[in-house]
C-alpha positions as CSV (number, residue, x, y, z in Angstrom):
1,M,57.5,22.4,0.6
2,Q,57.0,21.1,-2.9
3,G,55.0,18.2,-1.5
4,D,52.8,20.7,0.3
5,V,52.3,22.6,-2.9
6,I,51.4,19.4,-4.7
7,R,48.9,18.5,-2.0
8,S,47.5,22.0,-2.0
9,D,47.1,21.8,-5.8
10,S,45.5,18.4,-5.5
11,L,43.0,19.7,-3.0
12,T,42.3,22.7,-5.2
13,V,41.7,20.4,-8.2
14,A,39.5,18.1,-6.1
15,G,37.5,21.1,-4.8
16,D,37.1,22.5,-8.3
17,S,35.9,19.2,-9.6
18,A,33.4,18.9,-6.8
19,V,31.6,22.1,-7.9
20,P,30.6,20.7,-11.3
21,L,29.5,17.5,-9.7
22,A,27.4,19.3,-7.2
23,S,25.8,21.5,-9.8
24,A,25.2,18.7,-12.3
25,G,21.8,17.9,-10.8
26,D,20.8,21.6,-10.8
27,Q,21.8,21.9,-14.5
28,A,19.8,18.7,-15.4
29,L,16.8,20.0,-13.5
30,G,17.1,23.4,-15.1
31,F,17.3,21.8,-18.6
32,V,14.1,19.8,-17.9
33,L,12.1,22.5,-16.2
34,D,13.2,25.5,-18.2
35,D,14.3,24.3,-21.6
36,L,12.0,21.3,-22.2
37,W,8.9,21.8,-20.1
38,G,9.1,25.6,-19.8
39,G,9.9,26.0,-23.5
40,L,6.9,23.8,-24.5
41,L,4.5,25.8,-22.3
42,D,6.0,29.1,-23.6
43,V,5.2,27.9,-27.2
44,L,1.7,26.9,-26.1
45,A,1.2,30.3,-24.4
46,G,2.2,32.1,-27.6
47,A,0.0,29.9,-29.7
48,T,-3.1,30.1,-27.5
49,G,-2.7,33.5,-25.8
50,V,-3.1,32.0,-22.4
51,D,-0.6,34.0,-20.3
52,I,-0.5,31.7,-17.3
53,L,1.2,29.1,-19.3
54,A,4.3,31.3,-19.6
55,S,4.5,31.9,-15.8
56,P,7.3,29.9,-14.2
57,F,5.2,29.6,-11.1
58,M,2.3,28.0,-13.0
59,Q,4.7,25.9,-15.1
60,R,5.9,24.2,-12.0
61,A,2.2,23.8,-10.8
62,Y,1.2,22.2,-14.2
63,L,4.2,19.9,-14.1
64,A,3.2,18.7,-10.6
65,A,-0.4,18.3,-11.9
66,V,0.8,16.1,-14.8
67,C,3.0,14.0,-12.5
68,V,0.1,13.4,-10.1
69,A,-2.2,12.6,-13.0
70,I,0.2,9.8,-14.1
71,V,1.3,8.2,-10.9
72,G,-2.1,8.4,-9.0
73,P,-4.2,6.3,-11.4
74,L,-1.2,4.1,-12.3
75,V,-0.9,2.9,-8.8
76,G,-4.5,3.4,-7.9
77,S,-5.7,0.9,-10.6
78,F,-4.0,-1.9,-8.6
79,L,-5.4,-0.7,-5.3
80,V,-9.0,-0.3,-6.4
81,H,-9.1,-3.8,-8.0
82,R,-7.6,-5.2,-4.7
83,E,-10.3,-3.4,-2.7
84,M,-7.6,-1.4,-0.9
85,A,-8.6,2.0,-2.1
86,M,-8.5,3.6,1.4
87,I,-4.9,2.8,1.9
88,G,-4.2,6.1,0.2
89,D,-6.1,8.0,2.9
90,T,-4.2,6.0,5.6
91,L,-0.8,6.8,4.2
92,A,-1.8,10.4,3.7
93,H,-2.4,10.7,7.4
94,A,0.9,8.9,8.0
95,A,2.6,11.5,5.7
96,F,0.9,14.2,7.8
97,A,2.6,12.7,10.8
98,G,5.9,12.8,8.9
99,V,5.5,16.4,7.9
100,A,4.7,17.3,11.5
101,A,7.8,15.4,12.6
102,G,10.0,17.3,10.2
103,L,8.5,20.7,11.1
104,F,8.8,19.8,14.8
105,A,12.5,18.9,14.4
106,N,13.1,22.2,12.6
107,A,11.4,24.2,15.2
108,V,12.7,22.5,18.4
109,F,16.2,21.4,17.4
110,A,17.0,24.2,15.0
111,V,17.9,21.8,12.1
112,S,16.9,22.0,8.5
113,V,15.0,18.8,7.6
114,P,12.8,18.8,4.5
115,P,9.3,18.0,5.6
116,L,8.7,16.1,2.4
117,A,11.6,13.8,3.2
118,T,10.3,13.0,6.6
119,A,6.8,12.5,5.1
120,L,8.2,10.0,2.6
121,V,10.1,8.0,5.2
122,V,7.1,7.9,7.7
123,A,4.6,7.0,4.9
124,A,6.8,4.2,3.6
125,L,7.2,2.8,7.1
126,A,3.5,3.0,7.6
127,A,2.9,1.2,4.4
128,L,5.1,-1.6,5.5
129,V,3.4,-1.7,8.9
130,V,0.0,-2.0,7.2
131,Q,1.2,-4.9,5.1
132,T,2.9,-6.6,8.0
133,L,-0.4,-6.4,10.0
134,V,-2.2,-8.0,7.2
135,D,0.3,-10.7,6.5
136,Y,1.5,-11.7,10.0
137,A,-0.8,-10.2,12.7
138,G,-3.9,-11.7,11.2
139,A,-5.6,-8.3,11.1
140,Y,-8.3,-7.6,8.5
141,R,-7.2,-5.0,6.0
142,D,-9.7,-2.4,7.0
143,T,-8.7,-2.9,10.7
144,S,-5.0,-2.5,10.0
145,L,-5.8,0.6,7.9
146,A,-7.8,2.1,10.6
147,I,-5.1,1.4,13.2
148,V,-2.4,3.1,11.2
149,L,-4.6,6.0,10.1
150,T,-5.7,7.0,13.6
151,G,-2.3,6.3,15.1
152,S,-0.6,8.5,12.5
153,F,-3.0,11.3,12.9
154,A,-2.6,11.1,16.7
155,V,1.2,11.4,16.4
156,G,0.9,14.4,14.1
157,S,-1.5,16.2,16.4
158,V,0.7,15.6,19.4
159,L,3.7,16.9,17.7
160,I,1.8,20.1,16.6
161,T,0.7,20.8,20.1
162,A,4.0,19.9,21.6
163,A,5.6,22.8,19.7
164,D,3.1,25.2,21.2
165,G,1.2,25.5,17.9
166,G,4.2,27.2,16.3
167,I,4.2,24.8,13.3
168,A,0.4,24.9,12.7
169,V,0.8,27.6,10.1
170,G,3.5,25.7,8.2
171,I,1.5,22.5,8.2
172,N,-1.7,24.1,6.7
173,A,-0.3,24.0,3.2
174,Y,0.3,20.3,3.5
175,L,-3.2,19.7,5.0
176,F,-5.1,21.4,2.3
177,G,-2.6,21.7,-0.6
178,S,-1.3,24.8,-2.2
179,L,0.2,25.9,-5.5
180,A,2.7,27.9,-3.5
181,T,4.3,24.8,-2.1
182,V,5.4,23.6,-5.5
183,S,8.9,25.1,-5.5
184,R,11.5,24.4,-8.1
185,A,13.1,21.7,-5.9
186,N,9.8,20.1,-5.1
187,A,8.9,20.0,-8.8
188,G,12.2,18.2,-9.4
189,I,11.5,15.7,-6.5
190,L,8.0,15.0,-7.8
191,L,9.4,14.5,-11.3
192,A,11.9,12.0,-10.0
193,M,9.2,10.2,-8.0
194,T,7.1,9.9,-11.2
195,V,10.0,8.3,-13.1
196,V,10.8,5.9,-10.3
197,V,7.1,4.8,-9.8
198,G,6.7,4.4,-13.6
199,L,9.8,2.3,-14.0
200,A,8.9,0.2,-10.9
201,V,5.4,-0.5,-12.2
202,G,6.6,-1.2,-15.7
203,A,9.2,-3.7,-14.4
204,A,6.9,-5.5,-12.0
205,Y,3.7,-5.1,-14.1
206,R,3.0,-8.8,-14.8
207,P,3.4,-10.2,-11.3
208,L,1.5,-7.1,-9.9
209,V,-1.4,-7.9,-12.2
210,Y,-1.3,-11.6,-11.3
211,V,-1.2,-10.8,-7.5
212,T,-4.0,-8.2,-7.9
213,F,-6.5,-10.5,-9.7
214,D,-5.5,-13.9,-8.3
215,E,-3.4,-13.8,-5.2
216,V,-4.0,-17.5,-4.4
217,G,-3.0,-18.5,-8.0
218,A,0.1,-16.2,-7.8
219,R,1.2,-18.0,-4.6
220,A,0.7,-21.4,-6.3
221,A,2.8,-20.2,-9.3
222,G,5.7,-19.4,-7.0
223,I,5.4,-15.6,-7.1
224,D,6.6,-13.9,-3.9
225,V,3.3,-12.3,-3.2
226,T,4.5,-10.6,0.1
227,R,7.3,-8.8,-1.8
228,Y,4.9,-7.4,-4.4
229,N,2.4,-6.4,-1.8
230,R,5.1,-4.4,0.0
231,L,6.3,-2.9,-3.3
232,L,2.8,-1.7,-4.1
233,A,2.4,-0.3,-0.5
234,V,5.6,1.6,-0.8
235,L,4.8,2.9,-4.2
236,T,1.5,4.2,-2.8
237,A,3.4,6.0,-0.1
238,V,5.6,7.7,-2.8
239,V,2.5,8.7,-4.8
240,V,0.8,10.1,-1.6
241,V,3.8,12.2,-0.6
242,G,4.2,13.5,-4.2
243,A,0.5,14.4,-4.6
244,M,0.3,16.0,-1.2
245,Q,2.0,19.1,-2.5
246,I,-1.0,20.3,-4.4
247,M,-3.8,18.0,-3.2
248,G,-3.2,18.2,0.5
249,V,-3.4,15.3,3.1
250,I,-7.1,15.5,3.3
251,L,-7.8,15.0,-0.4
252,V,-4.7,13.1,-1.7
253,A,-6.4,9.7,-1.8
254,A,-8.9,11.1,-4.4
255,M,-6.4,10.8,-7.3
256,L,-5.8,7.1,-6.4
257,V,-9.5,6.3,-6.7
258,I,-11.7,8.7,-8.7
259,P,-9.9,8.6,-12.1
260,V,-9.8,4.8,-11.8
261,A,-13.6,4.7,-11.0
262,T,-14.2,7.0,-14.0
263,A,-12.4,4.6,-16.3
264,A,-14.4,1.6,-15.0
265,P,-16.5,1.2,-18.2
266,V,-13.3,0.6,-20.2
267,T,-12.6,-3.1,-20.9
268,G,-9.0,-4.4,-20.6
269,F,-6.7,-3.6,-17.7
270,R,-4.1,-1.8,-19.8
271,R,-6.7,0.3,-21.6
272,A,-8.4,1.1,-18.3
273,I,-5.1,2.4,-16.8
274,A,-4.6,4.6,-19.9
275,A,-8.2,5.9,-19.6
276,S,-7.8,6.6,-15.9
277,V,-4.6,8.5,-16.5
278,G,-6.4,10.5,-19.2
279,A,-9.2,11.3,-16.6
280,G,-6.5,12.3,-14.2
281,F,-5.0,14.7,-16.7
282,V,-8.3,16.4,-17.3
283,A,-9.0,16.7,-13.5
284,T,-5.6,18.0,-12.5
285,L,-5.0,20.4,-15.4
286,A,-8.5,21.9,-15.3
287,G,-8.4,22.0,-11.4
288,V,-5.1,23.8,-11.3
289,S,-6.3,26.3,-13.9
290,L,-9.6,27.0,-12.1
291,S,-7.9,27.3,-8.8
292,Y,-5.6,30.0,-10.2
293,W,-8.3,31.9,-12.0
294,Y,-10.7,31.9,-9.0
295,D,-8.1,31.9,-6.2
296,V,-9.5,28.8,-4.5
297,A,-7.8,25.7,-3.1
298,A,-6.1,23.6,-5.8
299,G,-6.7,20.3,-4.1
300,G,-10.4,20.8,-3.6
301,T,-10.9,22.1,-7.1
302,I,-9.1,19.1,-8.7
303,V,-11.3,16.7,-6.7
304,L,-14.5,18.5,-7.7
305,V,-13.5,18.4,-11.4
306,A,-12.6,14.7,-11.0
307,I,-16.0,13.9,-9.4
308,A,-17.8,15.9,-12.1
309,G,-16.0,13.7,-14.7
310,Y,-17.0,10.5,-12.9
311,V,-20.7,11.6,-12.6
312,A,-20.7,12.5,-16.4
313,V,-19.3,9.0,-17.3
314,V,-21.8,7.3,-15.0
315,A,-24.7,9.3,-16.5
316,A,-23.6,8.6,-20.0
317,T,-23.1,4.9,-19.4
318,T,-26.5,4.6,-17.7
319,L,-28.2,6.5,-20.5
320,R,-26.6,4.3,-23.1
321,A,-27.8,1.2,-21.3
322,R,-31.3,2.5,-21.0
323,L,-31.4,3.4,-24.7
324,A,-30.2,0.0,-25.6
325,A,-32.7,-1.8,-23.3
326,P,-35.9,-1.1,-25.3
327,R,-34.4,-2.6,-28.5
328,S,-33.5,-5.7,-26.6
329,D,-36.9,-5.9,-25.1
330,R,-38.6,-5.5,-28.5
331,G,-36.4,-8.2,-29.9
332,R,-37.4,-10.6,-27.1
333,T,-41.0,-9.6,-27.4
334,G,-41.0,-10.4,-31.1
335,E,-39.5,-13.8,-30.4
336,V,-42.3,-14.6,-27.9
337,R,-45.0,-13.5,-30.2
338,G,-43.5,-15.7,-32.9
339,D,-43.5,-18.7,-30.6
340,D,-47.1,-18.0,-29.7
341,A,-48.0,-17.9,-33.4
342,E,-46.5,-21.3,-33.9
């Protein structure tokens, strides 16, 4: 009897200790979202008089926007310089198939599978398939991207129709993006993704740069190029799934490309990455604000703001080049005239 009491007490103690362990993640997430991030935006709201900064709903949306602005250009800088910018669009369609698979499983088998989890798994597998096709199947990069893109979209469309269209409503938010999809849990997942991507890029920065700009030289130097290619592909999948919450499948590739293109005039790869992240900040924060004020799609608004920034930079760069050209021409003209005089 005493042994039974001891075992019962032990189970009680074990059960009591499991509760704090289970809630430790929630407490940490609450500290970051409410005390740190929420407190900062509350102070800004009081200082600027912008009420939306004090809304918990918009605070989560702005946090998601900041995360997308960081990881999108960070990974996209490597993709653009490797001429693989469209891999983001391919993996976005793979993530669409993953979301459809998760919603299909929930509807047909009465389970509770997070669509973002299935999207991440499918997108990561698709990224590895793309890289395998390039490395071993002898397929050109654009061919492998097209195969995976169309195949993924076909799988997603089949799953949607197989469920008699019952999941079509649920998938619309993932197709076009929505501020309403940024729940507290999703914000925490996206924050964790940002930390993981940032740490991974920081740890593998030098070999990634080497492989990006001189793959042949990297192989000659003994760098495992295949491993870093796969790492970059998987990181792209992580970014795509994270950004899909507010950008949507259709527009998610934009944050991998447009901010990087905007920062193209900046010299130096590190400085260009920093400039592209800055361009991403402007696009996402302004886009989220405008989408709230005018009740329009967040993803489309962010992309339009990003394109406007790119056009402004191109126009300013072109104008500066044209203003500098006459001075050069006059200098060369003067030199010719001097030679003629001699």
